[in-house]
C-alpha angles and dihedrals in degrees: 000000000000117000119227125022114006125180112215095200095165094056114014106030114203092004115119122200125198101217122191120218113272113237112247089235091064105069093169094055118110137161117293090257130056114251095209139036116237110247110232120233132197118241122175090343094308128110109239110203098185140357126180130166093170093237092154126067096241137051113255127236089269090071127074124183138175091207117099094191101058114125138181108229127177092344101313136090114250097205112198140188110226121227088254090059100258110142108135124134122183138181123192112216137176112281119277139162104205127025147150121236117204126183144133124244143174131189121237103194089316122134096207150331131223124226124188149140134241139200106215092193090071099039092112092060102028114049106265090337086275113168109172145344134213108198110202110196134170090253105026150020117223129191120198128186098210094176094057094034136034098356096045107121090238093054107031098077089053092051091049092050092046091049091055091046091048091052092047096046096032091232117166100216143040120249115279093259092058094041088056090053091050092048092049093052102038136073128181128191127183122258136175113210128166131224119248094018126116118238130186114222134188120190108195116197110192116166107295096351132081119194124187123204124192119196089344097307126106111256099179147311138211134195119209133150097241092064089068093063102142099231136047123167106168138042125198148183129213113196123215090198134328114337125171116222129190145159099028116189120174118185125185116224091198140342129276116274 
């Protein structure tokens, strides 16, 4: 890794990242963006976009993280959120439209984690290329259609302006117009999850519907037009604290259009 300004021409053309030096004591730490795209493989007739059981003691080049305190311990990723708020983990994969994301997780004094996908080819028009989020919390599961909602180019400037106004005036809510957009592109269902217990999760993205399964049972689903965006090329986590992740398996259900 090169400290300072680094141009990731192969992945994020024209985007320059100022990357601090990684402390030698943090072998899992990498730049905030992956340096390589995971090559897909075919297994039993299905296209596997990414598989990771964290059997090595460092994150590979397919991972990028803003956390400097992430570690791989006893064959699982202990994904952390640093005191300065950095807790992003990203993997660049071959383009797809529909996919299923399987992994195990357990909370370690963390209230939640965010999972989502991006399309880096539209990041200059849609904030970060962010398409959707599934927020898995100890007491709820929330789906957000970012592409149709907050990060839609027609809406995002209004949300930015309202955020600045809210901070200045110490208001507790967005204007009614923006609250209506959030309500129309968000769904929350109740959950009860424990700390320090492993859970198996499957996030199934099929056209305009996302369905989440926990330990084999359906936890919730949501249908929204932004989910059907024809291309995704990255998936990501944002940790609300320390969350352990293991046995990741990402399978494409088709190719990108």
